[in-house]
VEXDREN-2710 file (C-alpha; in Angstrom, 1 decimal):
% VEXDREN-2710
k/r/px/py/pz
1/UNK/11.9/-3.1/14.2
2/UNK/12.4/-0.3/16.8
3/UNK/9.5/1.1/18.4
4/UNK/8.3/4.8/17.4
5/UNK/9.6/6.1/20.7
6/UNK/12.9/4.5/20.3
7/UNK/13.2/5.8/16.7
8/UNK/12.4/9.3/18.0
9/UNK/15.0/9.1/20.6
10/UNK/17.7/8.0/18.2
11/UNK/16.4/10.5/15.6
12/UNK/16.5/13.5/18.2
13/UNK/19.9/12.5/19.4
14/UNK/21.4/12.1/15.9
15/UNK/19.8/15.5/14.7
16/UNK/21.2/17.2/17.7
17/UNK/24.6/15.8/17.1
18/UNK/24.6/16.6/13.5
19/UNK/23.2/20.2/14.2
20/UNK/26.2/20.9/16.5
21/UNK/28.7/20.1/13.6
22/UNK/26.4/20.9/10.7
23/UNK/27.7/24.4/9.8
24/UNK/31.4/23.8/9.8
25/UNK/34.2/21.5/11.0
26/UNK/37.5/23.0/11.8
27/UNK/40.4/20.9/10.6
28/UNK/44.0/21.3/11.6
29/UNK/46.3/21.3/8.7
30/UNK/49.9/22.1/8.0
31/UNK/48.7/25.5/6.8
32/UNK/46.7/26.4/9.7
33/UNK/42.8/26.1/10.2
34/UNK/40.6/25.1/7.4
35/UNK/36.8/25.0/7.2
36/UNK/34.8/22.0/5.8
37/UNK/31.0/22.1/5.4
38/UNK/29.5/19.0/7.0
39/UNK/25.8/19.7/6.6
40/UNK/23.6/22.7/6.1
41/UNK/20.4/23.7/8.0
42/UNK/17.8/24.8/5.4
43/UNK/14.9/25.3/7.8
44/UNK/13.9/24.8/11.3
45/UNK/10.3/23.6/12.4
46/UNK/9.8/24.4/16.1
47/UNK/13.2/23.1/17.3
48/UNK/13.7/20.3/14.6
49/UNK/16.3/21.3/12.0
50/UNK/15.7/20.4/8.4
51/UNK/19.0/19.6/6.9
52/UNK/20.5/19.4/3.3
53/UNK/21.0/15.6/4.0
54/UNK/17.3/15.2/5.0
55/UNK/16.5/16.2/1.4
56/UNK/19.1/13.8/0.2
57/UNK/17.5/11.0/2.1
58/UNK/14.0/11.8/0.9
59/UNK/15.3/11.7/-2.6
60/UNK/17.2/8.2/-2.0
61/UNK/13.8/6.6/-0.7
62/UNK/11.4/8.2/-3.0
63/UNK/9.7/10.6/-0.5
64/UNK/9.2/14.0/-2.2
65/UNK/6.6/16.6/-3.3
66/UNK/3.3/15.5/-4.3
67/UNK/2.7/16.2/-8.0
68/UNK/-1.1/16.3/-7.6
69/UNK/-1.7/18.5/-4.6
70/UNK/-1.3/22.0/-5.9
71/UNK/-0.3/24.0/-8.9
72/UNK/2.0/26.2/-7.1
73/UNK/5.8/26.0/-7.5
74/UNK/6.4/25.7/-3.8
75/UNK/4.4/22.6/-3.6
76/UNK/6.9/21.0/-5.9
77/UNK/9.9/22.1/-3.8
78/UNK/11.6/19.3/-2.0
79/UNK/12.4/21.5/1.0
80/UNK/8.8/22.7/1.3
81/UNK/7.6/19.1/1.1
82/UNK/9.8/18.1/3.8
83/UNK/8.8/21.1/6.0
84/UNK/5.2/20.2/5.4
85/UNK/5.8/16.5/6.6
86/UNK/7.6/17.8/9.7
87/UNK/4.7/20.3/10.5
88/UNK/2.3/17.4/10.2
89/UNK/4.3/15.2/12.3
90/UNK/4.9/17.5/15.0
91/UNK/1.2/18.4/15.1
92/UNK/0.2/14.9/15.6
93/UNK/2.7/14.7/18.5
94/UNK/1.5/17.9/20.0
95/UNK/-2.3/16.9/19.9
96/UNK/-1.6/13.6/21.3
97/UNK/-2.9/11.9/18.1
98/UNK/0.3/10.0/17.2
99/UNK/0.1/8.0/20.5
100/UNK/-3.5/6.8/19.4
101/UNK/-2.8/5.9/15.8
102/UNK/-2.0/2.3/14.8
103/UNK/0.9/3.0/12.5
104/UNK/2.5/0.3/10.2
105/UNK/5.9/1.7/10.1
106/UNK/7.3/-1.6/8.7
107/UNK/5.4/-1.4/5.6
108/UNK/6.5/2.1/4.8
109/UNK/10.1/1.2/5.7
110/UNK/9.9/-1.7/3.2
111/UNK/8.6/0.4/0.5
112/UNK/11.3/3.1/1.1
113/UNK/13.9/0.5/1.2
114/UNK/12.9/-1.1/-1.9
115/UNK/12.8/2.3/-3.8
116/UNK/16.6/2.6/-2.4
117/UNK/17.6/-0.5/-4.2
118/UNK/17.4/-2.8/-1.2
119/UNK/18.9/-2.5/2.1
120/UNK/22.5/-3.2/1.4
121/UNK/22.5/-0.6/-1.5
122/UNK/20.7/2.0/0.5
123/UNK/23.0/1.7/3.5
124/UNK/25.9/2.4/1.2
125/UNK/24.1/5.5/-0.3
126/UNK/23.3/6.5/3.3
127/UNK/27.0/6.3/4.2
128/UNK/27.9/8.5/1.2
129/UNK/25.7/11.3/2.5
130/UNK/26.6/10.9/6.2
131/UNK/23.3/9.4/7.1
132/UNK/22.3/6.3/9.4
133/UNK/19.7/3.7/9.1
134/UNK/17.9/5.4/11.9
135/UNK/17.4/8.3/9.8
136/UNK/15.4/6.1/7.4
137/UNK/13.3/4.7/10.2
138/UNK/12.6/8.2/11.6
139/UNK/11.4/9.3/8.2
140/UNK/9.3/6.2/7.7
141/UNK/7.5/6.9/11.0
142/UNK/6.8/10.3/9.8
143/UNK/5.4/9.3/6.5
144/UNK/3.4/6.5/7.9
145/UNK/1.9/8.5/10.8
146/UNK/0.7/11.2/8.4
147/UNK/-0.6/8.9/5.7
148/UNK/-2.5/7.0/8.6
149/UNK/-4.0/10.3/9.8
150/UNK/-5.0/11.4/6.4
151/UNK/-6.8/8.1/5.7
152/UNK/-8.4/7.5/9.0
153/UNK/-9.5/11.0/9.9
154/UNK/-9.5/13.3/6.7
155/UNK/-10.6/11.0/4.1
156/UNK/-13.9/10.1/6.0
157/UNK/-14.7/13.8/5.9
158/UNK/-14.9/13.9/2.2
159/UNK/-18.3/13.4/0.5
160/UNK/-18.9/13.6/-3.3
161/UNK/-22.5/14.7/-4.4
162/UNK/-24.1/14.4/-7.8
163/UNK/-23.8/18.1/-8.1
164/UNK/-20.1/17.9/-7.5
165/UNK/-19.7/15.4/-10.3
166/UNK/-21.9/17.4/-12.7
167/UNK/-19.8/20.5/-12.0
168/UNK/-16.6/18.7/-12.5
169/UNK/-17.9/17.3/-15.8
170/UNK/-18.5/20.7/-17.2
171/UNK/-15.3/22.1/-15.9
172/UNK/-12.9/19.2/-16.7
173/UNK/-14.5/17.7/-19.8
174/UNK/-17.3/19.6/-21.6
175/UNK/-15.8/23.2/-21.5
176/UNK/-12.3/22.2/-22.7
177/UNK/-13.5/19.8/-25.3
178/UNK/-16.0/22.2/-26.7
179/UNK/-13.4/24.9/-26.7
180/UNK/-11.3/22.5/-28.9
181/UNK/-14.1/21.8/-31.2
182/UNK/-14.6/18.1/-30.0
183/UNK/-17.6/16.3/-28.8
184/UNK/-17.4/15.4/-25.0
185/UNK/-18.3/11.8/-23.8
186/UNK/-21.5/11.4/-21.8
187/UNK/-21.4/11.9/-18.1
188/UNK/-22.3/8.3/-17.7
189/UNK/-19.1/7.2/-19.3
190/UNK/-16.9/9.2/-17.1
191/UNK/-18.8/9.3/-14.0
192/UNK/-16.5/7.2/-11.9
193/UNK/-13.3/9.0/-13.0
194/UNK/-14.9/12.3/-12.2
195/UNK/-16.1/10.9/-8.8
196/UNK/-12.5/10.0/-8.0
197/UNK/-11.1/13.3/-9.1
198/UNK/-13.6/15.3/-7.1
199/UNK/-12.8/13.0/-4.1
200/UNK/-9.0/13.7/-4.3
201/UNK/-9.6/17.4/-4.7
202/UNK/-11.6/17.5/-1.7
203/UNK/-9.1/15.4/0.2
204/UNK/-6.3/17.8/-0.9
205/UNK/-8.4/20.6/0.4
206/UNK/-8.8/19.0/3.8
207/UNK/-5.0/18.4/3.9
208/UNK/-4.4/22.2/3.2
209/UNK/-6.8/23.2/5.9
210/UNK/-4.9/21.0/8.3
211/UNK/-1.6/22.4/7.2
212/UNK/-2.9/26.0/7.8
213/UNK/-3.6/25.0/11.3
214/UNK/-0.2/23.4/11.6
215/UNK/1.4/26.7/10.6
216/UNK/-0.6/28.5/13.1
217/UNK/0.4/26.2/15.9
218/UNK/4.1/25.7/15.1
219/UNK/6.9/28.0/13.9
220/UNK/8.8/27.5/10.7
221/UNK/12.0/29.3/9.9
222/UNK/13.4/28.9/6.5
223/UNK/17.0/29.9/5.6
224/UNK/16.9/29.3/2.0
225/UNK/14.1/30.0/-0.6
END
């Protein structure tokens, strides 16, 4: 396994190389000059381009929008999910936090490889989209770094009180079931499920606050909506 620094060097080199030819490639034919689209820049976070092939890679390895984070359409947009990831990753670099994190990139890489059908099959799919194995490693580093930060620094901030659980009980269970004309279960029967729900809601709120700070500290330019 390459070190995070090595992965980033390869990633940055490859991204720069692809960015130079990303828009068009001129091919000499008997009829003159023809234009072939190689890749497309969909957004730029600071100086890092997010390409169409980056979204293809995310889909190949099962990295995409989080279905439970928000009710907004943009939250389910693959490009927005990839921009969010890049924002978080660059913020960890800028703050120096990345260097202090103990990141298990190997476990994330194994998970992504398994989702892609195994290394052989994934490499074949990568070649079809003009991607390299280094792109997979770079994405694994980003995901693992962000997940590690959330687990070790954001989740410990979350506390769930009895009042939180009681409010969730009324909001999620009692009111909807009474509106439907059914009898809600007792709080004791759903206490643990509600505690988990409230915990995840509060964690998502912490993540959104972090993302708001990321947007203040880094520049995002989208070329497509």
